[in-house]
N, CA, C and O of each residue as an XYZ file, in Angstrom:
964
protein
N      36.493   -138.445     18.931
C      36.360   -137.226     19.721
C      35.034   -136.526     19.426
O      34.398   -135.992     20.334
N      34.616   -136.529     18.162
C      33.346   -135.911     17.806
C      32.191   -136.645     18.469
O      31.236   -136.023     18.934
N      32.282   -137.989     18.510
C      31.226   -138.764     19.151
C      31.173   -138.477     20.647
O      30.093   -138.389     21.231
N      32.350   -138.332     21.266
C      32.392   -138.008     22.684
C      31.789   -136.633     22.940
O      31.080   -136.432     23.926
N      32.073   -135.686     22.046
C      31.518   -134.341     22.196
C      29.999   -134.367     22.073
O      29.296   -133.668     22.802
N      29.499   -135.182     21.141
C      28.051   -135.273     20.953
C      27.362   -135.873     22.173
O      26.211   -135.548     22.465
N      28.073   -136.753     22.887
C      27.473   -137.425     24.031
C      27.540   -136.591     25.314
O      27.003   -137.002     26.342
N      28.196   -135.423     25.264
C      28.271   -134.561     26.441
C      26.877   -134.079     26.832
O      25.984   -133.960     25.994
N      26.715   -133.808     28.111
C      25.458   -133.216     28.563
C      25.366   -131.787     28.041
O      26.395   -131.152     27.810
N      24.155   -131.268     27.850
C      24.010   -129.879     27.370
C      24.710   -128.872     28.266
O      25.260   -127.886     27.776
N      24.698   -129.108     29.579
C      25.337   -128.162     30.485
C      26.846   -128.116     30.285
O      27.451   -127.046     30.357
N      27.456   -129.277     30.033
C      28.892   -129.308     29.774
C      29.218   -128.653     28.438
O      30.220   -127.948     28.317
N      28.380   -128.881     27.443
C      28.583   -128.217     26.157
C      28.535   -126.703     26.329
O      29.338   -125.974     25.747
N      27.585   -126.244     27.134
C      27.446   -124.808     27.359
C      28.672   -124.250     28.062
O      29.159   -123.179     27.700
N      29.173   -124.958     29.060
C      30.344   -124.464     29.795
C      31.591   -124.449     28.911
O      32.379   -123.504     28.964
N      31.771   -125.484     28.104
C      32.925   -125.509     27.199
C      32.797   -124.396     26.168
O      33.784   -123.739     25.837
N      31.586   -124.180     25.659
C      31.358   -123.084     24.713
C      31.676   -121.752     25.366
O      32.292   -120.885     24.747
N      31.255   -121.583     26.626
C      31.550   -120.348     27.341
C      33.038   -120.132     27.531
O      33.527   -119.010     27.396
N      33.769   -121.207     27.846
C      35.217   -121.099     28.023
C      35.896   -120.747     26.703
O      36.770   -119.881     26.667
N      35.502   -121.409     25.626
C      36.077   -121.099     24.311
C      35.755   -119.674     23.896
O      36.590   -118.988     23.306
N      34.545   -119.232     24.204
C      34.123   -117.863     23.886
C      35.009   -116.863     24.630
O      35.467   -115.877     24.053
N      35.244   -117.129     25.922
C      36.078   -116.237     26.739
C      37.506   -116.184     26.217
O      38.073   -115.102     26.064
N      38.092   -117.348     25.942
C      39.477   -117.392     25.457
C      39.593   -116.751     24.078
O      40.588   -116.093     23.774
N      38.575   -116.947     23.250
C      38.573   -116.318     21.928
C      38.557   -114.801     22.064
O      39.271   -114.098     21.347
N      37.742   -114.301     22.986
C      37.685   -112.862     23.207
C      38.993   -112.298     23.729
O      39.398   -111.200     23.346
N      39.659   -113.049     24.608
C      40.953   -112.602     25.124
C      42.001   -112.565     24.010
O      42.810   -111.639     23.946
N      41.984   -113.571     23.135
C      42.918   -113.587     22.004
C      42.650   -112.413     21.076
O      43.581   -111.772     20.588
N      41.366   -112.133     20.834
C      40.995   -110.992     19.981
C      41.492   -109.682     20.595
O      42.057   -108.836     19.903
N      41.274   -109.526     21.900
C      41.692   -108.294     22.579
C      43.205   -108.115     22.514
O      43.697   -107.004     22.312
N      43.940   -109.212     22.685
C      45.400   -109.133     22.612
C      45.847   -108.697     21.224
O      46.686   -107.806     21.088
N      45.283   -109.331     20.186
C      45.702   -109.018     18.817
C      45.346   -107.588     18.436
O      46.151   -106.883     17.827
N      44.133   -107.160     18.799
C      43.661   -105.853     18.348
C      44.217   -104.696     19.173
O      44.568   -103.650     18.626
N      44.295   -104.883     20.482
C      44.654   -103.752     21.349
C      46.116   -103.781     21.799
O      46.785   -102.748     21.808
N      46.615   -104.973     22.174
C      47.988   -105.058     22.671
C      49.014   -105.107     21.550
O      50.187   -104.804     21.767
N      48.577   -105.489     20.350
C      49.510   -105.559     19.221
C      49.210   -104.439     18.219
O      49.970   -103.477     18.109
N      48.109   -104.572     17.498
C      47.799   -103.578     16.463
C      47.601   -102.187     17.055
O      48.060   -101.196     16.486
N      46.921   -102.114     18.190
C      46.654   -100.818     18.790
C      47.900   -100.089     19.227
O      47.921    -98.858     19.254
N      48.946   -100.829     19.571
C      50.190   -100.212     20.033
C      51.200    -99.986     18.910
O      51.957    -99.016     18.936
N      51.209   -100.883     17.926
C      52.256   -100.796     16.899
C      51.834   -100.004     15.664
O      52.674    -99.395     15.002
N      50.550   -100.009     15.354
C      50.082    -99.330     14.144
C      49.668    -97.906     14.491
O      48.794    -97.684     15.328
N      50.309    -96.948     13.835
C      50.023    -95.528     14.053
C      49.273    -95.015     12.828
O      49.845    -94.910     11.743
N      48.003    -94.698     13.001
C      47.181    -94.264     11.873
C      47.776    -93.037     11.193
O      48.077    -92.038     11.847
N      47.943    -93.121      9.878
C      48.432    -91.994      9.095
C      49.925    -91.765      9.147
O      50.426    -90.829      8.523
N      50.650    -92.599      9.880
C      52.106    -92.419      9.995
C      52.798    -93.718      9.584
O      53.031    -94.604     10.407
N      53.119    -93.809      8.302
C      53.714    -95.033      7.766
C      55.096    -95.285      8.340
O      55.439    -96.430      8.634
N      55.898    -94.240      8.508
C      57.267    -94.404      8.995
C      57.280    -94.908     10.435
O      58.037    -95.819     10.768
N      56.441    -94.315     11.292
C      56.393    -94.729     12.692
C      55.874    -96.161     12.819
O      56.377    -96.941     13.627
N      54.867    -96.497     12.015
C      54.335    -97.858     12.035
C      55.400    -98.858     11.609
O      55.546    -99.916     12.221
N      56.137    -98.525     10.567
C      57.190    -99.416     10.081
C      58.270    -99.603     11.151
O      58.740   -100.720     11.365
N      58.657    -98.538     11.809
C      59.674    -98.659     12.861
C      59.170    -99.551     14.000
O      59.924   -100.367     14.530
N      57.920    -99.397     14.368
C      57.358   -100.214     15.451
C      57.340   -101.696     15.086
O      57.687   -102.553     15.899
N      56.931   -101.983     13.857
C      56.844   -103.383     13.438
C      58.220   -104.024     13.375
O      58.409   -105.150     13.835
N      59.184   -103.302     12.802
C      60.538   -103.845     12.692
C      61.161   -104.041     14.072
O      61.897   -105.002     14.293
N      60.870   -103.142     14.984
C      61.459   -103.222     16.328
C      60.766   -104.260     17.213
O      61.341   -104.719     18.200
N      59.537   -104.628     16.860
C      58.772   -105.580     17.681
C      58.190   -106.692     16.807
O      56.990   -106.965     16.838
N      59.065   -107.321     16.031
C      58.588   -108.342     15.101
C      57.976   -109.541     15.818
O      56.986   -110.101     15.347
N      58.549   -109.940     16.948
C      58.013   -111.089     17.679
C      56.595   -110.800     18.171
O      55.705   -111.640     18.044
N      56.393   -109.614     18.729
C      55.060   -109.225     19.191
C      54.081   -109.176     18.023
O      52.933   -109.601     18.153
N      54.530   -108.660     16.891
C      53.666   -108.562     15.712
C      53.256   -109.951     15.232
O      52.104   -110.160     14.851
N      54.191   -110.903     15.247
C      53.867   -112.273     14.856
C      52.941   -112.939     15.877
O      52.070   -113.726     15.505
N      53.125   -112.629     17.144
C      52.232   -113.168     18.170
C      50.798   -112.681     17.955
O      49.838   -113.396     18.242
N      50.670   -111.463     17.449
C      49.343   -110.954     17.129
C      48.672   -111.787     16.061
O      47.480   -112.078     16.153
N      49.433   -112.177     15.040
C      48.897   -113.042     13.986
C      48.506   -114.402     14.550
O      47.448   -114.934     14.213
N      49.360   -114.971     15.413
C      49.054   -116.262     16.028
C      47.782   -116.173     16.867
O      46.962   -117.091     16.861
N      47.622   -115.050     17.595
C      46.422   -114.860     18.417
C      45.169   -114.825     17.551
O      44.127   -115.342     17.953
N      45.256   -114.226     16.377
C      44.111   -114.161     15.481
C      43.700   -115.563     15.006
O      42.512   -115.867     14.901
N      44.689   -116.401     14.723
C      44.377   -117.773     14.301
C      43.756   -118.565     15.448
O      42.783   -119.293     15.254
N      44.327   -118.415     16.648
C      43.790   -119.111     17.819
C      42.357   -118.661     18.090
O      41.477   -119.473     18.374
N      42.147   -117.370     17.998
C      40.804   -116.822     18.205
C      39.799   -117.456     17.253
O      38.691   -117.810     17.655
N      40.191   -117.599     15.988
C      39.281   -118.145     14.986
C      38.959   -119.605     15.268
O      37.800   -120.010     15.185
N      39.970   -120.397     15.599
C      39.745   -121.814     15.903
C      38.807   -121.964     17.092
O      37.899   -122.795     17.072
N      39.027   -121.162     18.124
C      38.179   -121.226     19.315
C      36.745   -120.842     18.995
O      35.808   -121.435     19.528
N      36.570   -119.853     18.128
C      35.198   -119.439     17.849
C      34.489   -120.418     16.926
O      33.263   -120.518     16.960
N      35.226   -121.127     16.117
C      34.598   -122.209     15.345
C      34.070   -123.271     16.298
O      33.001   -123.839     16.075
N      34.829   -123.540     17.367
C      34.362   -124.480     18.385
C      33.100   -123.953     19.064
O      32.157   -124.711     19.293
N      33.077   -122.654     19.390
C      31.882   -122.046     19.975
C      30.682   -122.237     19.054
O      29.590   -122.590     19.499
N      30.902   -121.999     17.768
C      29.826   -122.134     16.789
C      29.279   -123.548     16.764
O      28.067   -123.746     16.691
N      30.168   -124.536     16.824
C      29.724   -125.943     16.797
C      28.909   -126.287     18.039
O      27.855   -126.916     17.941
N      29.399   -125.874     19.207
C      28.676   -126.180     20.447
C      27.329   -125.464     20.490
O      26.328   -126.049     20.904
N      27.300   -124.200     20.065
C      26.033   -123.471     20.065
C      25.042   -124.098     19.079
O      23.848   -124.191     19.362
N      25.542   -124.516     17.942
C      24.672   -125.168     16.969
C      24.052   -126.417     17.569
O      22.853   -126.657     17.421
N      24.869   -127.211     18.247
C      24.380   -128.427     18.876
C      23.345   -128.126     19.954
O      22.362   -128.853     20.099
N      23.570   -127.045     20.715
C      22.659   -126.701     21.802
C      21.337   -126.130     21.309
O      20.292   -126.380     21.910
N      21.372   -125.367     20.226
C      20.188   -124.593     19.845
C      19.411   -125.164     18.670
O      18.382   -124.600     18.297
N      19.861   -126.258     18.074
C      19.062   -126.881     17.019
C      17.664   -127.259     17.496
O      16.713   -127.117     16.727
N      17.493   -127.739     18.742
C      16.127   -128.047     19.193
C      15.213   -126.823     19.277
O      13.991   -126.967     19.243
N      15.783   -125.629     19.385
C      14.966   -124.417     19.465
C      14.407   -124.077     18.089
O      13.204   -123.883     17.919
N      15.300   -124.008     17.121
C      14.900   -123.778     15.726
C      16.081   -124.185     14.858
O      17.078   -123.467     14.770
N      15.963   -125.321     14.229
C      17.094   -125.892     13.490
C      17.550   -124.984     12.352
O      18.748   -124.775     12.160
N      16.593   -124.446     11.602
C      16.949   -123.614     10.443
C      17.658   -122.339     10.889
O      18.652   -121.928     10.290
N      17.137   -121.717     11.950
C      17.740   -120.479     12.442
C      19.127   -120.738     13.022
O      20.030   -119.916     12.867
N      19.296   -121.879     13.691
C      20.602   -122.226     14.254
C      21.634   -122.431     13.144
O      22.777   -121.989     13.267
N      21.232   -123.099     12.063
C      22.151   -123.311     10.940
C      22.471   -121.990     10.239
O      23.602   -121.773      9.806
N      21.472   -121.108     10.129
C      21.714   -119.803      9.508
C      22.705   -118.997     10.335
O      23.601   -118.355      9.786
N      22.546   -119.030     11.652
C      23.482   -118.330     12.525
C      24.888   -118.904     12.373
O      25.863   -118.155     12.306
N      24.994   -120.231     12.319
C      26.300   -120.867     12.145
C      26.926   -120.469     10.810
O      28.142   -120.295     10.720
N      26.104   -120.326      9.779
C      26.603   -119.893      8.471
C      27.241   -118.508      8.569
O      28.329   -118.282      8.040
N      26.556   -117.579      9.250
C      27.111   -116.231      9.403
C      28.420   -116.276     10.200
O      29.373   -115.568      9.874
N      28.463   -117.108     11.240
C      29.677   -117.210     12.044
C      30.845   -117.745     11.227
O      31.936   -117.175     11.250
N      30.620   -118.839     10.506
C      31.706   -119.454      9.745
C      32.142   -118.570      8.580
O      33.324   -118.528      8.238
N      31.191   -117.867      7.972
C      31.558   -116.925      6.908
C      32.405   -115.797      7.474
O      33.399   -115.393      6.871
N      32.006   -115.290      8.637
C      32.789   -114.247      9.279
C      34.178   -114.727      9.654
O      35.154   -113.995      9.490
N      34.275   -115.952     10.157
C      35.583   -116.513     10.502
C      36.472   -116.631      9.272
O      37.678   -116.397      9.345
N      35.870   -116.997      8.134
C      36.634   -117.108      6.886
C      37.173   -115.745      6.462
O      38.337   -115.617      6.082
N      36.317   -114.734      6.531
C      36.749   -113.375      6.194
C      37.872   -112.920      7.123
O      38.840   -112.294      6.689
N      37.729   -113.242      8.399
C      38.721   -112.813      9.389
C      40.074   -113.475      9.141
O      41.112   -112.821      9.238
N      40.067   -114.758      8.824
C      41.328   -115.460      8.566
C      41.998   -114.915      7.311
O      43.210   -114.701      7.293
N      41.212   -114.689      6.263
C      41.790   -114.138      5.037
C      42.376   -112.748      5.297
O      43.440   -112.407      4.781
N      41.667   -111.951      6.101
C      42.207   -110.643      6.459
C      43.455   -110.751      7.306
O      44.362   -109.927      7.194
N      43.507   -111.772      8.161
C      44.671   -111.952      9.033
C      45.933   -112.245      8.236
O      47.035   -111.916      8.676
N      45.784   -112.857      7.074
C      46.962   -113.132      6.238
C      47.658   -111.831      5.847
O      48.875   -111.803      5.659
N      46.879   -110.750      5.726
C      47.472   -109.456      5.396
C      48.337   -108.940      6.532
O      49.182   -108.069      6.329
N      48.126   -109.480      7.734
C      48.918   -109.087      8.898
C      50.405   -109.372      8.673
O      51.265   -108.680      9.218
N      50.700   -110.396      7.865
C      52.088   -110.793      7.637
C      52.765   -109.983      6.533
O      53.993   -109.952      6.448
N      51.975   -109.333      5.696
C      52.544   -108.624      4.549
C      53.561   -107.554      4.940
O      54.602   -107.462      4.290
N      53.313   -106.739      5.972
C      54.326   -105.721      6.335
C      55.669   -106.325      6.711
O      56.709   -105.713      6.469
N      55.663   -107.526      7.304
C      56.937   -108.169      7.645
C      57.740   -108.497      6.392
O      58.970   -108.452      6.395
N      57.023   -108.825      5.325
C      57.704   -109.109      4.053
C      58.206   -107.816      3.420
O      59.357   -107.729      2.990
N      57.340   -106.821      3.368
C      57.705   -105.557      2.730
C      58.844   -104.846      3.454
O      59.665   -104.179      2.826
N      58.888   -104.991      4.765
C      59.897   -104.292      5.563
C      61.073   -105.183      5.939
O      61.924   -104.804      6.743
N      61.107   -106.377      5.344
C      62.133   -107.350      5.720
C      63.481   -107.148      5.051
O      64.449   -107.826      5.395
N      63.558   -106.234      4.108
C      64.845   -105.938      3.467
C      65.275   -106.948      2.429
O      66.469   -107.077      2.160
N      64.324   -107.679      1.830
C      64.675   -108.652      0.788
C      65.272   -107.928     -0.418
O      64.825   -106.833     -0.759
N      66.287   -108.530     -1.076
C      66.953   -107.866     -2.212
C      66.006   -107.482     -3.346
O      66.195   -106.445     -3.982
N      64.984   -108.309     -3.607
C      64.098   -108.010     -4.740
C      63.224   -106.774     -4.480
O      62.596   -106.257     -5.404
N      63.183   -106.300     -3.233
C      62.407   -105.103     -2.917
C      63.234   -103.828     -3.041
O      62.732   -102.734     -2.784
N      64.494   -103.965     -3.433
C      65.378   -102.795     -3.529
C      64.952   -101.827     -4.633
O      65.419   -100.689     -4.678
N      64.068   -102.278     -5.520
C      63.593   -101.390     -6.590
C      62.659   -100.309     -6.019
O      62.384    -99.307     -6.679
N      62.181   -100.522     -4.801
C      61.318    -99.531     -4.150
C      62.119    -98.718     -3.143
O      63.061    -99.219     -2.528
N      61.734    -97.462     -2.985
C      62.329    -96.635     -1.954
C      61.752    -97.035     -0.596
O      60.674    -97.622     -0.512
N      62.489    -96.708      0.458
C      62.061    -97.097      1.800
C      60.698    -96.513      2.159
O      59.860    -97.194      2.751
N      60.482    -95.251      1.800
C      59.196    -94.629      2.141
C      58.051    -95.254      1.355
O      56.914    -95.291      1.827
N      58.355    -95.750      0.145
C      57.319    -96.434     -0.631
C      56.933    -97.762      0.019
O      55.754    -98.109      0.079
N      57.920    -98.494      0.500
C      57.649    -99.760      1.184
C      56.845    -99.518      2.463
O      55.929   -100.275      2.785
N      57.193    -98.470      3.175
C      56.469    -98.150      4.405
C      55.017    -97.774      4.104
O      54.106    -98.164      4.834
N      54.807    -97.019      3.030
C      53.450    -96.619      2.650
C      52.632    -97.838      2.232
O      51.458    -97.948      2.587
N      53.245    -98.756      1.480
C      52.539    -99.967      1.065
C      52.176   -100.831      2.272
O      51.095   -101.419      2.316
N      53.074   -100.907      3.243
C      52.804   -101.696      4.443
C      51.600   -101.137      5.197
O      50.729   -101.889      5.635
N      51.557    -99.816      5.343
C      50.435    -99.203      6.056
C      49.141    -99.347      5.267
O      48.074    -99.535      5.853
N      49.227    -99.261      3.935
C      48.026    -99.423      3.099
C      47.460   -100.833      3.241
O      46.243   -101.013      3.298
N      48.332   -101.824      3.298
C      47.872   -103.199      3.446
C      47.226   -103.401      4.818
O      46.228   -104.112      4.943
N      47.795   -102.778      5.830
C      47.189   -102.862      7.167
C      45.827   -102.185      7.188
O      44.925   -102.624      7.903
N      45.672   -101.113      6.405
C      44.369   -100.457      6.304
C      43.357   -101.371      5.617
O      42.182   -101.398      5.984
N      43.824   -102.117      4.618
C      42.953   -103.086      3.946
C      42.552   -104.196      4.909
O      41.411   -104.659      4.896
N      43.489   -104.616      5.737
C      43.188   -105.627      6.744
C      42.119   -105.120      7.701
O      41.233   -105.876      8.098
N      42.193   -103.853      8.072
C      41.198   -103.270      8.963
C      39.817   -103.281      8.326
O      38.815   -103.460      9.019
N      39.757   -103.091      7.003
C      38.470   -103.162      6.315
C      37.905   -104.578      6.358
O      36.695   -104.768      6.483
N      38.790   -105.571      6.252
C      38.338   -106.962      6.371
C      37.785   -107.225      7.764
O      36.805   -107.954      7.917
N      38.409   -106.636      8.778
C      37.913   -106.774     10.154
C      36.520   -106.175     10.286
O      35.669   -106.725     10.986
N      36.283   -105.049      9.616
C      34.960   -104.421      9.666
C      33.897   -105.333      9.065
O      32.792   -105.446      9.597
N      34.235   -105.980      7.956
C      33.300   -106.913      7.324
C      33.025   -108.085      8.262
O      31.884   -108.522      8.411
N      34.088   -108.587      8.892
C      33.934   -109.678      9.858
C      32.982   -109.283     10.977
O      32.145   -110.090     11.381
N      33.093   -108.063     11.485
C      32.244   -107.618     12.584
C      30.775   -107.572     12.176
O      29.897   -107.813     13.004
N      30.499   -107.268     10.919
C      29.115   -107.268     10.445
C      28.552   -108.684     10.474
O      27.437   -108.899     10.949
N      29.321   -109.655      9.966
C      28.879   -111.059     10.006
C      28.745   -111.533     11.445
O      27.801   -112.247     11.782
N      29.690   -111.138     12.297
C      29.650   -111.521     13.699
C      28.418   -110.934     14.379
O      27.800   -111.578     15.227
N      28.066   -109.711     14.001
C      26.870   -109.088     14.538
C      25.606   -109.836     14.132
O      24.691   -109.999     14.939
N      25.555   -110.292     12.882
C      24.408   -111.091     12.437
C      24.311   -112.384     13.241
O      23.222   -112.809     13.626
N      25.459   -112.997     13.485
C      25.497   -114.226     14.285
C      24.974   -113.960     15.690
O      24.153   -114.722     16.198
N      25.438   -112.893     16.319
C      24.992   -112.567     17.666
C      23.496   -112.288     17.706
O      22.797   -112.737     18.615
N      23.011   -111.550     16.722
C      21.586   -111.224     16.697
C      20.735   -112.493     16.578
O      19.744   -112.647     17.293
N      21.123   -113.398     15.676
C      20.340   -114.613     15.478
C      20.388   -115.517     16.699
O      19.368   -116.089     17.084
N      21.556   -115.654     17.312
C      21.621   -116.493     18.496
C      20.945   -115.818     19.688
O      20.454   -116.496     20.590
N      20.919   -114.497     19.692
C      20.130   -113.810     20.703
C      18.656   -114.159     20.564
O      17.966   -114.400     21.555
N      18.178   -114.183     19.316
C      16.786   -114.576     19.066
C      16.538   -116.021     19.499
O      15.478   -116.331     20.043
N      17.503   -116.902     19.262
C      17.355   -118.299     19.674
C      17.294   -118.428     21.193
O      16.521   -119.225     21.725
N      18.109   -117.644     21.882
C      18.089   -117.680     23.350
C      16.722   -117.218     23.868
O      16.165   -117.812     24.791
N      16.191   -116.152     23.262
C      14.876   -115.653     23.668
C      13.805   -116.731     23.478
O      12.888   -116.851     24.291
N      13.926   -117.509     22.406
C      12.940   -118.546     22.124
C      13.190   -119.833     22.896
O      12.342   -120.726     22.909
N      14.347   -119.934     23.538
C      14.677   -121.145     24.288
C      14.012   -121.116     25.659
O      13.521   -120.081     26.111
N      14.009   -122.272     26.302
C      13.474   -122.369     27.669
C      14.573   -122.664     28.686
O      14.308   -122.679     29.888
N      15.792   -122.897     28.228
C      16.853   -123.374     29.114
C      17.896   -122.318     29.445
O      18.860   -122.603     30.156
N      17.715   -121.104     28.938
C      18.576   -119.970     29.296
C      17.690   -118.759     29.576
O      16.612   -118.645     28.993
N      18.120   -117.852     30.456
C      17.330   -116.643     30.704
C      17.156   -115.824     29.423
O      18.125   -115.565     28.708
N      15.935   -115.427     29.143
C      15.649   -114.701     27.906
C      16.362   -113.361     27.837
O      16.670   -112.877     26.748
N      16.630   -112.754     28.997
C      17.295   -111.460     29.003
C      18.686   -111.545     28.385
O      19.166   -110.569     27.808
N      19.343   -112.709     28.501
C      20.650   -112.890     27.862
C      20.522   -112.776     26.351
O      21.388   -112.213     25.683
N      19.433   -113.317     25.823
C      19.194   -113.226     24.388
C      18.933   -111.797     23.944
O      19.379   -111.384     22.874
N      18.206   -111.037     24.768
C      17.950   -109.635     24.451
C      19.261   -108.856     24.403
O      19.499   -108.072     23.485
N      20.109   -109.086     25.408
C      21.407   -108.402     25.443
C      22.254   -108.774     24.224
O      22.877   -107.908     23.610
N      22.276   -110.074     23.873
C      23.123   -110.525     22.755
C      22.594   -110.000     21.430
O      23.376   -109.594     20.570
N      21.290   -110.003     21.255
C      20.706   -109.473     20.021
C      20.991   -107.980     19.894
O      21.256   -107.485     18.799
N      20.938   -107.265     21.013
C      21.241   -105.833     21.009
C      22.693   -105.597     20.604
O      22.992   -104.674     19.846
N      23.596   -106.443     21.118
C      25.007   -106.348     20.721
C      25.155   -106.589     19.223
O      25.916   -105.892     18.551
N      24.431   -107.573     18.702
C      24.492   -107.861     17.270
C      24.049   -106.675     16.432
O      24.645   -106.379     15.397
N      23.001   -105.996     16.883
C      22.551   -104.799     16.165
C      23.595   -103.693     16.249
O      23.819   -102.974     15.275
N      24.236   -103.553     17.412
C      25.269   -102.530     17.567
C      26.427   -102.769     16.603
O      26.995   -101.820     16.062
N      26.772   -104.028     16.389
C      27.892   -104.347     15.497
C      27.577   -104.037     14.029
O      28.485   -103.993     13.199
N      26.312   -103.825     13.709
C      25.983   -103.472     12.325
C      26.465   -102.073     11.972
O      26.480   -101.706     10.797
N      26.860   -101.287     12.967
C      27.431    -99.971     12.669
C      28.738   -100.088     11.890
O      29.190    -99.117     11.283
N      29.350   -101.280     11.907
C      30.587   -101.474     11.147
C      30.332   -101.507      9.637
O      31.274   -101.554      8.846
N      29.061   -101.481      9.244
C      28.763   -101.292      7.821
C      29.266    -99.933      7.359
O      29.594    -99.747      6.187
N      29.322    -99.000      8.275
C      29.910    -97.672      8.008
C      30.950    -97.426      9.090
O      30.629    -96.866     10.138
N      32.191    -97.836      8.852
C      33.236    -97.781      9.878
C      33.382    -96.455     10.616
O      33.607    -96.469     11.826
N      33.263    -95.283      9.930
C      33.375    -94.036     10.693
C      32.304    -93.918     11.788
O      32.566    -93.376     12.862
N      31.100    -94.429     11.508
C      30.040    -94.407     12.516
C      30.391    -95.322     13.683
O      30.206    -94.957     14.844
N      30.900    -96.522     13.368
C      31.291    -97.462     14.423
C      32.394    -96.869     15.299
O      32.374    -97.015     16.522
N      33.348    -96.203     14.666
C      34.458    -95.608     15.424
C      33.967    -94.494     16.342
O      34.417    -94.387     17.483
N      33.047    -93.661     15.852
C      32.570    -92.535     16.651
C      31.671    -92.989     17.795
O      31.586    -92.314     18.822
N      30.996    -94.132     17.626
C      30.074    -94.621     18.648
C      30.654    -95.744     19.500
O      29.983    -96.254     20.397
N      31.885    -96.128     19.227
C      32.411    -97.324     19.877
C      32.441    -97.191     21.396
O      31.985    -98.090     22.103
N      32.963    -96.100     21.896
C      33.140    -95.979     23.349
C      31.829    -95.750     24.092
O      31.724    -96.075     25.275
N      30.827    -95.193     23.409
C      29.584    -94.850     24.101
C      28.438    -95.810     23.804
O      27.440    -95.819     24.525
N      28.568    -96.627     22.741
C      27.456    -97.490     22.364
C      27.900    -98.885     21.950
O      27.491    -99.873     22.559
N      28.729    -98.971     20.923
C      29.090   -100.272     20.359
C      29.841   -101.129     21.371
O      29.476   -102.280     21.610
N      30.899   -100.562     21.969
C      31.679   -101.310     22.944
C      30.866   -101.748     24.154
O      30.884   -102.931     24.496
N      30.142   -100.825     24.824
C      29.328   -101.236     25.970
C      28.253   -102.260     25.625
O      28.013   -103.190     26.396
N      27.603   -102.097     24.468
C      26.567   -103.051     24.068
C      27.162   -104.428     23.843
O      26.589   -105.435     24.258
N      28.323   -104.471     23.176
C      28.981   -105.750     22.940
C      29.428   -106.403     24.228
O      29.262   -107.610     24.406
N      29.999   -105.611     25.135
C      30.453   -106.157     26.416
C      29.287   -106.703     27.225
O      29.385   -107.784     27.805
N      28.186   -105.962     27.267
C      27.018   -106.415     28.017
C      26.477   -107.719     27.452
O      26.207   -108.661     28.197
N      26.319   -107.772     26.136
C      25.745   -108.960     25.520
C      26.621   -110.186     25.627
O      26.152   -111.266     25.986
N      27.901   -110.020     25.313
C      28.783   -111.186     25.257
C      29.272   -111.615     26.639
O      29.302   -112.807     26.944
N      29.654   -110.651     27.475
C      30.180   -111.020     28.792
C      29.103   -111.607     29.699
O      29.378   -112.523     30.474
N      27.885   -111.091     29.610
C      26.810   -111.654     30.427
C      26.520   -113.092     30.012
O      26.272   -113.945     30.864
N      26.551   -113.366     28.708
C      26.319   -114.728     28.229
C      27.449   -115.654     28.661
O      27.200   -116.759     29.144
N      28.695   -115.206     28.487
C      29.843   -116.030     28.871
C      29.816   -116.330     30.365
O      30.053   -117.465     30.778
N      29.527   -115.314     31.174
C      29.452   -115.515     32.622
C      28.402   -116.558     32.974
O      28.658   -117.458     33.774
N      27.230   -116.439     32.383
C      26.156   -117.384     32.703
C      26.529   -118.804     32.287
O      26.308   -119.754     33.037
N      27.093   -118.945     31.093
C      27.450   -120.282     30.605
C      28.504   -120.925     31.494
O      28.411   -122.112     31.808
N      29.504   -120.151     31.902
C      30.579   -120.708     32.725
C      30.097   -121.074     34.126
O      30.507   -122.095     34.680
N      29.245   -120.258     34.685
C      28.825   -120.462     36.069
C      27.631   -121.404     36.178
O      27.610   -122.281     37.041
N      26.639   -121.231     35.308
C      25.391   -121.972     35.444
C      25.152   -122.998     34.336
O      24.369   -123.929     34.524
N      25.810   -122.847     33.188
C      25.531   -123.741     32.070
C      24.123   -123.502     31.567
O      23.681   -122.358     31.466
N      23.418   -124.576     31.250
C      22.020   -124.479     30.852
C      21.194   -125.408     31.744
O      21.733   -126.304     32.394
N      19.907   -125.186     31.766
C      18.990   -126.057     32.495
C      18.791   -127.329     31.667
O      18.044   -127.338     30.689
N      19.468   -128.394     32.074
C      19.477   -129.626     31.280
C      18.083   -130.203     31.118
O      17.732   -130.667     30.034
N      17.280   -130.182     32.179
C      15.934   -130.746     32.103
C      15.081   -130.003     31.085
O      14.382   -130.619     30.280
N      15.143   -128.669     31.126
C      14.352   -127.886     30.173
C      14.882   -128.032     28.757
O      14.115   -128.033     27.795
N      16.223   -128.159     28.633
C      16.783   -128.381     27.298
C      16.258   -129.685     26.721
O      15.869   -129.736     25.554
N      16.245   -130.750     27.537
C      15.780   -132.039     27.064
C      14.303   -132.000     26.702
O      13.880   -132.621     25.726
N      13.528   -131.277     27.482
C      12.106   -131.139     27.181
C      11.899   -130.435     25.845
O      11.036   -130.830     25.061
N      12.688   -129.394     25.586
C      12.548   -128.674     24.324
C      13.061   -129.537     23.176
O      12.507   -129.499     22.078
N      14.109   -130.310     23.420
C      14.620   -131.213     22.381
C      13.597   -132.289     22.057
O      13.379   -132.606     20.888
N      12.961   -132.858     23.094
C      11.933   -133.883     22.870
C      10.751   -133.310     22.111
O      10.195   -133.966     21.230
N      10.360   -132.072     22.455
C       9.242   -131.434     21.777
C       9.552   -131.184     20.315
O       8.665   -131.231     19.463
N      10.835   -130.915     20.026
C      11.252   -130.679     18.636
C      11.485   -131.983     17.886
O      11.677   -131.979     16.670
N      11.469   -133.104     18.614
C      11.692   -134.403     17.981
C      13.127   -134.662     17.665
O      13.443   -135.451     16.774
N      14.061   -133.964     18.433
C      15.492   -134.145     18.190
C      16.218   -133.988     19.497
O      15.855   -133.154     20.327
N      17.261   -134.803     19.682
C      18.099   -134.689     20.870
C      19.260   -133.786     20.687
O      20.156   -133.799     21.531
N      19.322   -132.988     19.635
C      20.410   -132.020     19.398
C      21.509   -132.604     18.617
O      22.494   -131.923     18.334
């Protein structure tokens, strides 16, 4: 299967990467907004605990979506690496490093998603704790998970910025897509200080991310890449990708 993937045309690689990118984003949106955004009530441990216990299936689906999202984005990283090595091999590998490191952080943080189900599951060995203590611990763990998500967004922003630079330096994709993606990557660096990211999300971070990522996904799905120009750049670099 890996050999078959390597033999794909650059345009097909781009379209598959775009599809995986889109599906990964949809999985992320479901987990963050349709699950965590609805069930987790900031500062209210009791309400959060009631929501999780009452919607355990939905809460578990959120965890599954996070895993699916990560697998899909690893695929995106592989396809992008294959496409952009002819542009600058070292920069492409560095971008892939940031992506895979971010994916690792995200998966480790996602494991914390399951902890409230254990704490609120009513196991006999947890009877030494009062109910309000278990609820507080569950919310604290979810807060820790949110911090892991913030770290992931910083790595993801570095990945976007570097691949934006690669797009600008490429000849087979419109350079403006790279400018938009690099701008999104810079916007995601606000997650280094989460309160700043939260205050700017609706007016800056969210719109910048949507512009950068959605414009790239749209172009990849509809147009792919210019295969002739990609091959010319690959030949000039002395590598077929």
